C-alpha positions as a printed Julia matrix, in Angstrom:
74×3 Matrix{Float64}:
 -27.53  -23.3    11.75
 -25.71  -26.51   12.1
 -21.97  -27.0    11.37
 -22.67  -28.4     7.92
 -24.77  -25.4     7.05
 -21.89  -23.09    8.12
 -19.43  -25.11    5.92
 -21.76  -24.92    2.85
 -22.27  -21.06    3.46
 -18.39  -20.57    3.74
 -17.79  -22.42    0.67
 -20.35  -20.49   -1.29
 -18.9   -17.33   -0.13
 -15.46  -18.37   -0.87
 -16.55  -19.57   -4.41
 -18.39  -16.26   -5.13
 -15.22  -14.29   -4.16
 -13.1   -16.25   -6.33
 -15.42  -16.08   -9.33
 -15.86  -12.29   -8.94
 -12.03  -11.66   -8.76
 -11.38  -13.92  -11.78
 -14.21  -12.27  -13.86
 -12.84   -8.75  -13.25
  -9.28   -9.53  -14.21
  -8.06   -7.42  -16.89
  -5.6    -8.56  -19.82
  -2.17   -7.11  -19.76
  -1.37   -4.08  -21.81
  -0.06   -4.71  -25.38
   3.66   -4.73  -25.62
   5.58   -1.58  -26.85
   8.82   -1.24  -28.66
  10.56    0.93  -25.96
  10.06    2.17  -22.37
   6.7     3.89  -21.73
   8.36    7.17  -20.84
  11.59    8.96  -21.49
  14.2     8.83  -19.92
  14.1     5.07  -19.09
  14.08    5.13  -15.32
  10.71    6.76  -15.35
  10.96    7.67  -11.56
   9.76   11.09  -10.52
  11.82   11.31   -7.26
  13.41   14.76   -7.74
  12.23   17.02   -4.85
   9.59   14.72   -3.18
  12.23   12.53   -1.46
  13.82   15.42   -0.02
  10.69   16.96    1.28
   9.62   13.6     2.9
  13.03   13.01    4.52
  12.9    16.63    5.89
   9.46   16.22    7.09
  10.37   12.91    8.78
  13.43   14.54   10.4
  11.36   17.34   11.79
   8.67   14.99   13.06
  11.13   12.71   14.71
  13.03   15.57   16.38
   9.83   16.93   17.69
   8.92   13.44   19.01
  12.35   12.89   20.71
  12.09   16.48   22.13
   8.65   15.66   23.59
   9.9    12.46   25.21
  12.92   14.03   26.74
  10.7    16.85   28.07
   8.25   14.34   29.52
  10.95   12.24   31.16
  12.33   15.31   32.98
   8.9    16.12   34.34
   8.68   19.6    33.03
């Protein structure tokens, strides 16, 4: 293929991607009077955040322990 054919092929692929993305776009949901859930913050972060922080602390502690253990040569 020549350089011109590569440019035409690239333009066609780009055009197809733009058209497909535009055709599959959905309209926004209809407006509501109030918030979609109650109470207004609507963020379910009660126990999940504590579990994630605890798991990250345990994982980080294990990694630090392993790095100290490897540096001592045990």
